[in-house]
All heavy atoms as TSV, in Angstrom:
chain	resi	resn	atom	element	x	y	z
A	1	MET	N	N	-58.158	-3.658	25.541
A	1	MET	CA	C	-57.712	-4.579	24.516
A	1	MET	C	C	-58.046	-6.003	24.960
A	1	MET	O	O	-57.548	-6.481	25.966
A	1	MET	CB	C	-56.206	-4.394	24.325
A	1	MET	CG	C	-55.612	-5.303	23.330
A	1	MET	SD	S	-53.851	-4.970	23.221
A	1	MET	CE	C	-53.560	-5.419	21.590
A	2	GLU	N	N	-58.860	-6.665	24.199
A	2	GLU	CA	C	-59.274	-8.035	24.505
A	2	GLU	C	C	-58.444	-9.021	23.709
A	2	GLU	O	O	-58.160	-8.806	22.543
A	2	GLU	CB	C	-60.746	-8.227	24.128
A	2	GLU	CG	C	-61.639	-8.335	25.312
A	2	GLU	CD	C	-63.067	-8.607	24.879
A	2	GLU	OE1	O	-63.311	-9.700	24.330
A	2	GLU	OE2	O	-63.885	-7.738	25.094
A	3	ARG	N	N	-58.078	-10.104	24.371
A	3	ARG	CA	C	-57.320	-11.158	23.697
A	3	ARG	C	C	-58.077	-12.466	23.832
A	3	ARG	O	O	-58.638	-12.765	24.879
A	3	ARG	CB	C	-55.939	-11.316	24.305
A	3	ARG	CG	C	-55.066	-10.129	24.090
A	3	ARG	CD	C	-53.688	-10.405	24.614
A	3	ARG	NE	N	-52.858	-9.220	24.420
A	3	ARG	CZ	C	-51.576	-9.197	24.611
A	3	ARG	NH1	N	-50.942	-10.289	25.015
A	3	ARG	NH2	N	-50.884	-8.102	24.424
A	4	CYS	N	N	-58.043	-13.228	22.794
A	4	CYS	CA	C	-58.664	-14.556	22.803
A	4	CYS	C	C	-57.553	-15.596	22.774
A	4	CYS	O	O	-56.589	-15.484	22.016
A	4	CYS	CB	C	-59.570	-14.738	21.588
A	4	CYS	SG	S	-60.988	-13.651	21.581
A	5	TYR	N	N	-57.726	-16.607	23.604
A	5	TYR	CA	C	-56.752	-17.687	23.682
A	5	TYR	C	C	-57.445	-19.001	23.383
A	5	TYR	O	O	-58.603	-19.204	23.741
A	5	TYR	CB	C	-56.118	-17.767	25.075
A	5	TYR	CG	C	-55.306	-16.536	25.422
A	5	TYR	CD1	C	-55.836	-15.507	26.186
A	5	TYR	CD2	C	-53.998	-16.440	24.977
A	5	TYR	CE1	C	-55.076	-14.390	26.504
A	5	TYR	CE2	C	-53.227	-15.328	25.292
A	5	TYR	CZ	C	-53.777	-14.302	26.051
A	5	TYR	OH	O	-53.027	-13.217	26.356
A	6	ILE	N	N	-56.728	-19.881	22.739
A	6	ILE	CA	C	-57.232	-21.221	22.450
A	6	ILE	C	C	-56.481	-22.196	23.344
A	6	ILE	O	O	-55.249	-22.236	23.344
A	6	ILE	CB	C	-57.022	-21.588	20.973
A	6	ILE	CG1	C	-57.826	-20.636	20.079
A	6	ILE	CG2	C	-57.429	-23.028	20.729
A	6	ILE	CD1	C	-57.557	-20.827	18.607
A	7	ILE	N	N	-57.222	-22.977	24.108
A	7	ILE	CA	C	-56.624	-23.991	24.977
A	7	ILE	C	C	-56.451	-25.256	24.158
A	7	ILE	O	O	-57.420	-25.843	23.676
A	7	ILE	CB	C	-57.502	-24.246	26.214
A	7	ILE	CG1	C	-57.636	-22.952	27.004
A	7	ILE	CG2	C	-56.913	-25.366	27.057
A	7	ILE	CD1	C	-58.618	-23.035	28.137
A	8	ARG	N	N	-55.227	-25.669	23.976
A	8	ARG	CA	C	-54.948	-26.838	23.147
A	8	ARG	C	C	-54.828	-28.122	23.944
A	8	ARG	O	O	-55.112	-29.196	23.461
A	8	ARG	CB	C	-53.658	-26.627	22.372
A	8	ARG	CG	C	-53.755	-25.496	21.399
A	8	ARG	CD	C	-52.510	-25.391	20.592
A	8	ARG	NE	N	-52.609	-24.242	19.695
A	8	ARG	CZ	C	-51.675	-23.895	18.866
A	8	ARG	NH1	N	-50.559	-24.593	18.805
A	8	ARG	NH2	N	-51.818	-22.858	18.092
A	9	GLU	N	N	-54.385	-27.995	25.169
A	9	GLU	CA	C	-54.162	-29.204	25.970
A	9	GLU	C	C	-54.365	-28.878	27.444
A	9	GLU	O	O	-53.968	-27.819	27.917
A	9	GLU	CB	C	-52.737	-29.704	25.753
A	9	GLU	CG	C	-52.403	-30.952	26.526
A	9	GLU	CD	C	-50.955	-31.377	26.304
A	9	GLU	OE1	O	-50.232	-30.741	25.521
A	9	GLU	OE2	O	-50.566	-32.363	26.947
A	10	VAL	N	N	-54.985	-29.806	28.130
A	10	VAL	CA	C	-55.164	-29.686	29.575
A	10	VAL	C	C	-54.595	-30.955	30.195
A	10	VAL	O	O	-54.939	-32.062	29.785
A	10	VAL	CB	C	-56.653	-29.535	29.951
A	10	VAL	CG1	C	-56.817	-29.509	31.457
A	10	VAL	CG2	C	-57.231	-28.276	29.324
A	11	ARG	N	N	-53.696	-30.772	31.156
A	11	ARG	CA	C	-53.097	-31.928	31.822
A	11	ARG	C	C	-53.430	-31.887	33.299
A	11	ARG	O	O	-53.397	-30.822	33.921
A	11	ARG	CB	C	-51.580	-31.926	31.658
A	11	ARG	CG	C	-51.137	-32.095	30.255
A	11	ARG	CD	C	-49.651	-32.221	30.147
A	11	ARG	NE	N	-48.980	-31.186	30.928
A	11	ARG	CZ	C	-47.689	-31.005	30.953
A	11	ARG	NH1	N	-46.907	-31.766	30.238
A	11	ARG	NH2	N	-47.148	-30.056	31.687
A	12	ASP	N	N	-53.744	-33.039	33.834
A	12	ASP	CA	C	-53.997	-33.154	35.260
A	12	ASP	C	C	-52.704	-33.598	35.933
A	12	ASP	O	O	-52.284	-34.740	35.797
A	12	ASP	CB	C	-55.111	-34.156	35.529
A	12	ASP	CG	C	-55.451	-34.254	36.993
A	12	ASP	OD1	O	-55.069	-33.350	37.760
A	12	ASP	OD2	O	-56.113	-35.227	37.384
A	13	GLU	N	N	-52.075	-32.696	36.625
A	13	GLU	CA	C	-50.802	-32.997	37.276
A	13	GLU	C	C	-50.983	-33.297	38.757
A	13	GLU	O	O	-49.998	-33.401	39.485
A	13	GLU	CB	C	-49.839	-31.833	37.074
A	13	GLU	CG	C	-49.472	-31.638	35.617
A	13	GLU	CD	C	-48.421	-30.579	35.413
A	13	GLU	OE1	O	-47.892	-30.060	36.412
A	13	GLU	OE2	O	-48.125	-30.284	34.259
A	14	THR	N	N	-52.207	-33.464	39.186
A	14	THR	CA	C	-52.478	-33.746	40.591
A	14	THR	C	C	-51.859	-35.073	41.014
A	14	THR	O	O	-51.269	-35.170	42.086
A	14	THR	CB	C	-53.988	-33.761	40.848
A	14	THR	OG1	O	-54.545	-32.537	40.374
A	14	THR	CG2	C	-54.296	-33.921	42.313
A	15	SER	N	N	-51.984	-36.083	40.171
A	15	SER	CA	C	-51.445	-37.393	40.541
A	15	SER	C	C	-49.933	-37.336	40.691
A	15	SER	O	O	-49.372	-38.023	41.544
A	15	SER	CB	C	-51.846	-38.449	39.521
A	15	SER	OG	O	-51.260	-38.171	38.265
A	16	ASP	N	N	-49.260	-36.533	39.879
A	16	ASP	CA	C	-47.807	-36.406	40.015
A	16	ASP	C	C	-47.442	-35.759	41.343
A	16	ASP	O	O	-46.453	-36.130	41.972
A	16	ASP	CB	C	-47.224	-35.596	38.863
A	16	ASP	CG	C	-47.299	-36.335	37.548
A	16	ASP	OD1	O	-47.329	-37.581	37.568
A	16	ASP	OD2	O	-47.325	-35.662	36.504
A	17	GLN	N	N	-48.235	-34.790	41.770
A	17	GLN	CA	C	-47.983	-34.135	43.054
A	17	GLN	C	C	-48.188	-35.110	44.201
A	17	GLN	O	O	-47.400	-35.151	45.145
A	17	GLN	CB	C	-48.882	-32.910	43.224
A	17	GLN	CG	C	-48.623	-31.821	42.221
A	17	GLN	CD	C	-47.232	-31.245	42.338
A	17	GLN	OE1	O	-46.684	-31.125	43.425
A	17	GLN	NE2	N	-46.644	-30.901	41.212
A	18	TYR	N	N	-49.265	-35.908	44.136
A	18	TYR	CA	C	-49.514	-36.906	45.174
A	18	TYR	C	C	-48.407	-37.947	45.200
A	18	TYR	O	O	-47.979	-38.384	46.255
A	18	TYR	CB	C	-50.857	-37.595	44.969
A	18	TYR	CG	C	-52.043	-36.761	45.351
A	18	TYR	CD1	C	-53.183	-36.746	44.576
A	18	TYR	CD2	C	-52.039	-35.981	46.508
A	18	TYR	CE1	C	-54.279	-35.980	44.926
A	18	TYR	CE2	C	-53.121	-35.222	46.865
A	18	TYR	CZ	C	-54.246	-35.233	46.074
A	18	TYR	OH	O	-55.319	-34.478	46.424
A	19	PHE	N	N	-47.963	-38.364	44.017
A	19	PHE	CA	C	-46.912	-39.377	43.950
A	19	PHE	C	C	-45.621	-38.841	44.556
A	19	PHE	O	O	-44.923	-39.566	45.272
A	19	PHE	CB	C	-46.691	-39.811	42.498
A	19	PHE	CG	C	-45.721	-40.942	42.370
A	19	PHE	CD1	C	-46.074	-42.224	42.759
A	19	PHE	CD2	C	-44.450	-40.734	41.881
A	19	PHE	CE1	C	-45.187	-43.265	42.662
A	19	PHE	CE2	C	-43.554	-41.766	41.777
A	19	PHE	CZ	C	-43.927	-43.034	42.165
A	20	SER	N	N	-45.306	-37.594	44.303
A	20	SER	CA	C	-44.105	-36.998	44.893
A	20	SER	C	C	-44.220	-36.943	46.412
A	20	SER	O	O	-43.249	-37.190	47.127
A	20	SER	CB	C	-43.897	-35.589	44.349
A	20	SER	OG	O	-43.669	-35.633	42.974
A	21	TYR	N	N	-45.413	-36.626	46.885
A	21	TYR	CA	C	-45.637	-36.547	48.330
A	21	TYR	C	C	-45.496	-37.924	48.984
A	21	TYR	O	O	-44.833	-38.080	50.004
A	21	TYR	CB	C	-47.025	-35.978	48.592
A	21	TYR	CG	C	-47.394	-35.885	50.042
A	21	TYR	CD1	C	-46.844	-34.911	50.863
A	21	TYR	CD2	C	-48.309	-36.773	50.605
A	21	TYR	CE1	C	-47.190	-34.823	52.198
A	21	TYR	CE2	C	-48.655	-36.690	51.935
A	21	TYR	CZ	C	-48.093	-35.705	52.720
A	21	TYR	OH	O	-48.432	-35.636	54.040
A	22	ILE	N	N	-46.078	-38.927	48.365
A	22	ILE	CA	C	-46.058	-40.268	48.953
A	22	ILE	C	C	-44.693	-40.923	48.775
A	22	ILE	O	O	-44.293	-41.762	49.583
A	22	ILE	CB	C	-47.181	-41.119	48.345
A	22	ILE	CG1	C	-48.500	-40.597	48.872
A	22	ILE	CG2	C	-47.024	-42.579	48.657
A	22	ILE	CD1	C	-49.704	-41.352	48.469
A	23	SER	N	N	-43.948	-40.528	47.749
A	23	SER	CA	C	-42.637	-41.141	47.546
A	23	SER	C	C	-41.701	-40.855	48.716
A	23	SER	O	O	-40.809	-41.648	49.001
A	23	SER	CB	C	-42.018	-40.666	46.238
A	23	SER	OG	O	-41.747	-39.288	46.295
A	24	ALA	N	N	-41.920	-39.736	49.402
A	24	ALA	CA	C	-41.119	-39.468	50.599
A	24	ALA	C	C	-41.375	-40.535	51.661
A	24	ALA	O	O	-40.451	-40.977	52.349
A	24	ALA	CB	C	-41.441	-38.092	51.149
A	25	TYR	N	N	-42.605	-40.967	51.787
A	25	TYR	CA	C	-42.923	-42.027	52.743
A	25	TYR	C	C	-42.391	-43.371	52.270
A	25	TYR	O	O	-41.973	-44.204	53.073
A	25	TYR	CB	C	-44.431	-42.105	52.974
A	25	TYR	CG	C	-44.959	-40.918	53.719
A	25	TYR	CD1	C	-45.652	-39.916	53.078
A	25	TYR	CD2	C	-44.725	-40.779	55.082
A	25	TYR	CE1	C	-46.120	-38.815	53.761
A	25	TYR	CE2	C	-45.183	-39.679	55.776
A	25	TYR	CZ	C	-45.886	-38.701	55.106
A	25	TYR	OH	O	-46.325	-37.615	55.789
A	26	LEU	N	N	-42.405	-43.594	50.978
A	26	LEU	CA	C	-41.849	-44.844	50.458
A	26	LEU	C	C	-40.348	-44.908	50.698
A	26	LEU	O	O	-39.812	-45.950	51.050
A	26	LEU	CB	C	-42.155	-44.984	48.968
A	26	LEU	CG	C	-43.603	-45.296	48.616
A	26	LEU	CD1	C	-43.780	-45.269	47.107
A	26	LEU	CD2	C	-44.015	-46.644	49.171
A	27	LEU	N	N	-39.673	-43.797	50.500
A	27	LEU	CA	C	-38.237	-43.784	50.740
A	27	LEU	C	C	-37.912	-43.978	52.216
A	27	LEU	O	O	-36.938	-44.644	52.564
A	27	LEU	CB	C	-37.627	-42.476	50.239
A	27	LEU	CG	C	-37.550	-42.331	48.728
A	27	LEU	CD1	C	-37.037	-40.939	48.364
A	27	LEU	CD2	C	-36.673	-43.397	48.131
A	28	SER	N	N	-38.740	-43.410	53.082
A	28	SER	CA	C	-38.485	-43.584	54.511
A	28	SER	C	C	-38.807	-45.002	54.979
A	28	SER	O	O	-38.335	-45.437	56.019
A	28	SER	CB	C	-39.282	-42.568	55.316
A	28	SER	OG	O	-40.661	-42.828	55.199
A	29	SER	N	N	-39.599	-45.724	54.192
A	29	SER	CA	C	-39.950	-47.082	54.587
A	29	SER	C	C	-38.865	-48.089	54.233
A	29	SER	O	O	-38.999	-49.278	54.511
A	29	SER	CB	C	-41.270	-47.499	53.942
A	29	SER	OG	O	-41.128	-47.588	52.542
A	30	ILE	N	N	-37.781	-47.629	53.630
A	30	ILE	CA	C	-36.671	-48.530	53.315
A	30	ILE	C	C	-36.103	-49.145	54.589
A	30	ILE	O	O	-35.669	-50.291	54.604
A	30	ILE	CB	C	-35.582	-47.781	52.520
A	30	ILE	CG1	C	-36.101	-47.450	51.134
A	30	ILE	CG2	C	-34.303	-48.585	52.436
A	30	ILE	CD1	C	-35.160	-46.586	50.323
A	31	GLY	N	N	-36.158	-48.395	55.671
A	31	GLY	CA	C	-35.620	-48.883	56.933
A	31	GLY	C	C	-36.534	-49.838	57.679
A	31	GLY	O	O	-36.185	-50.310	58.759
A	32	LEU	N	N	-37.690	-50.134	57.107
A	32	LEU	CA	C	-38.607	-51.068	57.773
A	32	LEU	C	C	-38.038	-52.478	57.743
A	32	LEU	O	O	-37.319	-52.859	56.824
A	32	LEU	CB	C	-39.979	-51.049	57.105
A	32	LEU	CG	C	-40.756	-49.746	57.197
A	32	LEU	CD1	C	-42.054	-49.853	56.415
A	32	LEU	CD2	C	-41.051	-49.383	58.633
A	33	SER	N	N	-38.393	-53.240	58.715
A	33	SER	CA	C	-37.890	-54.603	58.831
A	33	SER	C	C	-38.885	-55.590	58.225
A	33	SER	O	O	-40.087	-55.467	58.411
A	33	SER	CB	C	-37.689	-54.942	60.312
A	33	SER	OG	O	-37.403	-56.302	60.458
A	34	TRP	N	N	-38.360	-56.550	57.479
A	34	TRP	CA	C	-39.226	-57.585	56.910
A	34	TRP	C	C	-39.597	-58.632	57.962
A	34	TRP	O	O	-40.403	-59.511	57.697
A	34	TRP	CB	C	-38.517	-58.265	55.741
A	34	TRP	CG	C	-38.457	-57.394	54.532
A	34	TRP	CD1	C	-37.393	-56.668	54.112
A	34	TRP	CD2	C	-39.502	-57.136	53.594
A	34	TRP	NE1	N	-37.706	-55.981	52.974
A	34	TRP	CE2	C	-38.986	-56.248	52.633
A	34	TRP	CE3	C	-40.812	-57.572	53.483
A	34	TRP	CZ2	C	-39.753	-55.792	51.566
A	34	TRP	CZ3	C	-41.572	-57.117	52.419
A	34	TRP	CH2	C	-41.058	-56.242	51.482
A	35	ASN	N	N	-39.013	-58.536	59.149
A	35	ASN	CA	C	-39.295	-59.510	60.199
A	35	ASN	C	C	-40.553	-59.183	60.984
A	35	ASN	O	O	-41.085	-60.047	61.676
A	35	ASN	CB	C	-38.106	-59.601	61.156
A	35	ASN	CG	C	-36.871	-60.128	60.460
A	35	ASN	OD1	O	-36.969	-60.878	59.501
A	35	ASN	ND2	N	-35.719	-59.712	60.933
A	36	HIS	N	N	-41.033	-57.943	60.901
A	36	HIS	CA	C	-42.239	-57.549	61.625
A	36	HIS	C	C	-43.406	-57.449	60.648
A	36	HIS	O	O	-43.334	-56.748	59.641
A	36	HIS	CB	C	-42.034	-56.201	62.320
A	36	HIS	CG	C	-40.959	-56.250	63.349
A	36	HIS	ND1	N	-39.659	-55.864	63.073
A	36	HIS	CD2	C	-40.974	-56.644	64.642
A	36	HIS	CE1	C	-38.927	-56.012	64.159
A	36	HIS	NE2	N	-39.694	-56.495	65.125
A	37	ILE	N	N	-44.465	-58.141	60.928
A	37	ILE	CA	C	-45.606	-58.212	60.022
A	37	ILE	C	C	-46.253	-56.839	59.837
A	37	ILE	O	O	-46.735	-56.516	58.754
A	37	ILE	CB	C	-46.633	-59.273	60.496
A	37	ILE	CG1	C	-47.663	-59.564	59.407
A	37	ILE	CG2	C	-47.325	-58.831	61.764
A	37	ILE	CD1	C	-47.111	-60.328	58.254
A	38	VAL	N	N	-46.232	-55.997	60.851
A	38	VAL	CA	C	-46.815	-54.655	60.741
A	38	VAL	C	C	-46.033	-53.823	59.731
A	38	VAL	O	O	-46.620	-53.104	58.917
A	38	VAL	CB	C	-46.849	-53.962	62.118
A	38	VAL	CG1	C	-47.326	-52.536	61.986
A	38	VAL	CG2	C	-47.723	-54.734	63.086
A	39	ASP	N	N	-44.715	-53.932	59.743
A	39	ASP	CA	C	-43.889	-53.197	58.787
A	39	ASP	C	C	-44.166	-53.655	57.357
A	39	ASP	O	O	-44.191	-52.849	56.427
A	39	ASP	CB	C	-42.411	-53.375	59.097
A	39	ASP	CG	C	-41.990	-52.661	60.368
A	39	ASP	OD1	O	-42.769	-51.813	60.854
A	39	ASP	OD2	O	-40.895	-52.955	60.881
A	40	VAL	N	N	-44.366	-54.945	57.184
A	40	VAL	CA	C	-44.671	-55.477	55.851
A	40	VAL	C	C	-46.003	-54.923	55.364
A	40	VAL	O	O	-46.129	-54.497	54.210
A	40	VAL	CB	C	-44.683	-57.022	55.867
A	40	VAL	CG1	C	-45.168	-57.567	54.527
A	40	VAL	CG2	C	-43.302	-57.565	56.192
A	41	PHE	N	N	-47.019	-54.885	56.231
A	41	PHE	CA	C	-48.323	-54.343	55.833
A	41	PHE	C	C	-48.238	-52.855	55.509
A	41	PHE	O	O	-48.865	-52.386	54.566
A	41	PHE	CB	C	-49.370	-54.591	56.914
A	41	PHE	CG	C	-49.909	-55.989	56.919
A	41	PHE	CD1	C	-49.880	-56.744	58.068
A	41	PHE	CD2	C	-50.442	-56.545	55.777
A	41	PHE	CE1	C	-50.372	-58.034	58.079
A	41	PHE	CE2	C	-50.937	-57.833	55.766
A	41	PHE	CZ	C	-50.898	-58.581	56.922
A	42	VAL	N	N	-47.473	-52.113	56.272
A	42	VAL	CA	C	-47.306	-50.684	55.995
A	42	VAL	C	C	-46.652	-50.476	54.640
A	42	VAL	O	O	-47.091	-49.645	53.836
A	42	VAL	CB	C	-46.482	-50.010	57.116
A	42	VAL	CG1	C	-46.046	-48.616	56.709
A	42	VAL	CG2	C	-47.276	-49.965	58.407
A	43	LEU	N	N	-45.621	-51.217	54.353
A	43	LEU	CA	C	-44.925	-51.099	53.080
A	43	LEU	C	C	-45.834	-51.478	51.911
A	43	LEU	O	O	-45.885	-50.770	50.899
A	43	LEU	CB	C	-43.672	-51.973	53.084
A	43	LEU	CG	C	-42.792	-51.887	51.845
A	43	LEU	CD1	C	-42.302	-50.462	51.633
A	43	LEU	CD2	C	-41.628	-52.840	51.963
A	44	VAL	N	N	-46.563	-52.560	52.048
A	44	VAL	CA	C	-47.481	-52.989	50.983
A	44	VAL	C	C	-48.577	-51.943	50.779
A	44	VAL	O	O	-48.929	-51.605	49.648
A	44	VAL	CB	C	-48.076	-54.378	51.308
A	44	VAL	CG1	C	-49.232	-54.708	50.386
A	44	VAL	CG2	C	-46.998	-55.434	51.215
A	45	PHE	N	N	-49.106	-51.400	51.856
A	45	PHE	CA	C	-50.152	-50.384	51.753
A	45	PHE	C	C	-49.638	-49.128	51.050
A	45	PHE	O	O	-50.293	-48.584	50.162
A	45	PHE	CB	C	-50.687	-50.035	53.139
A	45	PHE	CG	C	-51.656	-48.892	53.127
A	45	PHE	CD1	C	-52.952	-49.082	52.668
A	45	PHE	CD2	C	-51.275	-47.628	53.545
A	45	PHE	CE1	C	-53.851	-48.040	52.635
A	45	PHE	CE2	C	-52.162	-46.577	53.523
A	45	PHE	CZ	C	-53.461	-46.778	53.063
A	46	LEU	N	N	-48.456	-48.659	51.424
A	46	LEU	CA	C	-47.899	-47.463	50.799
A	46	LEU	C	C	-47.603	-47.683	49.315
A	46	LEU	O	O	-47.863	-46.810	48.486
A	46	LEU	CB	C	-46.635	-47.015	51.524
A	46	LEU	CG	C	-46.844	-46.379	52.898
A	46	LEU	CD1	C	-45.498	-46.103	53.559
A	46	LEU	CD2	C	-47.641	-45.102	52.766
A	47	MET	N	N	-47.100	-48.853	48.973
A	47	MET	CA	C	-46.826	-49.140	47.565
A	47	MET	C	C	-48.119	-49.246	46.763
A	47	MET	O	O	-48.204	-48.735	45.642
A	47	MET	CB	C	-45.989	-50.406	47.438
A	47	MET	CG	C	-44.593	-50.227	47.947
A	47	MET	SD	S	-43.613	-51.699	47.743
A	47	MET	CE	C	-42.665	-51.216	46.313
A	48	ALA	N	N	-49.131	-49.870	47.330
A	48	ALA	CA	C	-50.418	-49.968	46.649
A	48	ALA	C	C	-51.046	-48.592	46.470
A	48	ALA	O	O	-51.628	-48.294	45.416
A	48	ALA	CB	C	-51.353	-50.888	47.425
A	49	LEU	N	N	-50.918	-47.754	47.473
A	49	LEU	CA	C	-51.450	-46.402	47.370
A	49	LEU	C	C	-50.729	-45.605	46.292
A	49	LEU	O	O	-51.355	-44.885	45.509
A	49	LEU	CB	C	-51.319	-45.708	48.722
A	49	LEU	CG	C	-51.947	-44.338	48.854
A	49	LEU	CD1	C	-53.446	-44.408	48.632
A	49	LEU	CD2	C	-51.648	-43.758	50.230
A	50	ALA	N	N	-49.436	-45.734	46.211
A	50	ALA	CA	C	-48.668	-45.034	45.185
A	50	ALA	C	C	-49.045	-45.520	43.776
A	50	ALA	O	O	-49.197	-44.703	42.857
A	50	ALA	CB	C	-47.177	-45.224	45.418
A	51	VAL	N	N	-49.233	-46.809	43.621
A	51	VAL	CA	C	-49.634	-47.351	42.325
A	51	VAL	C	C	-51.027	-46.880	41.955
A	51	VAL	O	O	-51.301	-46.486	40.815
A	51	VAL	CB	C	-49.558	-48.897	42.322
A	51	VAL	CG1	C	-50.234	-49.492	41.104
A	51	VAL	CG2	C	-48.110	-49.343	42.410
A	52	TYR	N	N	-51.936	-46.852	42.919
A	52	TYR	CA	C	-53.310	-46.412	42.675
A	52	TYR	C	C	-53.345	-44.949	42.247
A	52	TYR	O	O	-54.052	-44.570	41.318
A	52	TYR	CB	C	-54.152	-46.621	43.926
A	52	TYR	CG	C	-55.544	-46.064	43.811
A	52	TYR	CD1	C	-56.495	-46.728	43.029
A	52	TYR	CD2	C	-55.905	-44.897	44.453
A	52	TYR	CE1	C	-57.780	-46.219	42.913
A	52	TYR	CE2	C	-57.172	-44.386	44.347
A	52	TYR	CZ	C	-58.116	-45.045	43.574
A	52	TYR	OH	O	-59.370	-44.530	43.455
A	53	ILE	N	N	-52.582	-44.128	42.909
A	53	ILE	CA	C	-52.591	-42.693	42.597
A	53	ILE	C	C	-51.897	-42.423	41.264
A	53	ILE	O	O	-52.353	-41.578	40.486
A	53	ILE	CB	C	-51.907	-41.901	43.732
A	53	ILE	CG1	C	-52.799	-41.902	44.956
A	53	ILE	CG2	C	-51.597	-40.478	43.308
A	53	ILE	CD1	C	-52.172	-41.296	46.175
A	54	HIS	N	N	-50.840	-43.136	40.972
A	54	HIS	CA	C	-50.068	-42.852	39.768
A	54	HIS	C	C	-50.671	-43.476	38.521
A	54	HIS	O	O	-50.372	-43.043	37.409
A	54	HIS	CB	C	-48.630	-43.314	39.956
A	54	HIS	CG	C	-47.683	-42.694	38.985
A	54	HIS	ND1	N	-47.529	-41.327	38.865
A	54	HIS	CD2	C	-46.853	-43.228	38.072
A	54	HIS	CE1	C	-46.646	-41.070	37.945
A	54	HIS	NE2	N	-46.223	-42.201	37.437
A	55	SER	N	N	-51.524	-44.455	38.637
A	55	SER	CA	C	-52.115	-45.080	37.448
A	55	SER	C	C	-53.210	-44.194	36.880
A	55	SER	O	O	-53.893	-43.495	37.604
A	55	SER	CB	C	-52.665	-46.459	37.802
A	55	SER	OG	O	-53.712	-46.329	38.724
A	56	PRO	N	N	-53.367	-44.218	35.560
A	56	PRO	CA	C	-54.374	-43.331	34.919
A	56	PRO	C	C	-55.777	-43.722	35.167
A	56	PRO	O	O	-56.321	-44.576	35.485
A	56	PRO	CB	C	-54.050	-43.420	33.447
A	56	PRO	CG	C	-53.170	-44.587	33.246
A	56	PRO	CD	C	-52.599	-44.949	34.574
């Protein structure tokens, strides 16, 4: 018995998976200190990466 299916919509959920993965690092970066320049760069880099991955 053969069945035919019509695909109506295709969604790319890869970016949502990446965003969920990186959000764990963003949450852990809450404890970073604004007094150390390296911590500031790490936080900015992680936020930029999350925005890049989550944007269409």
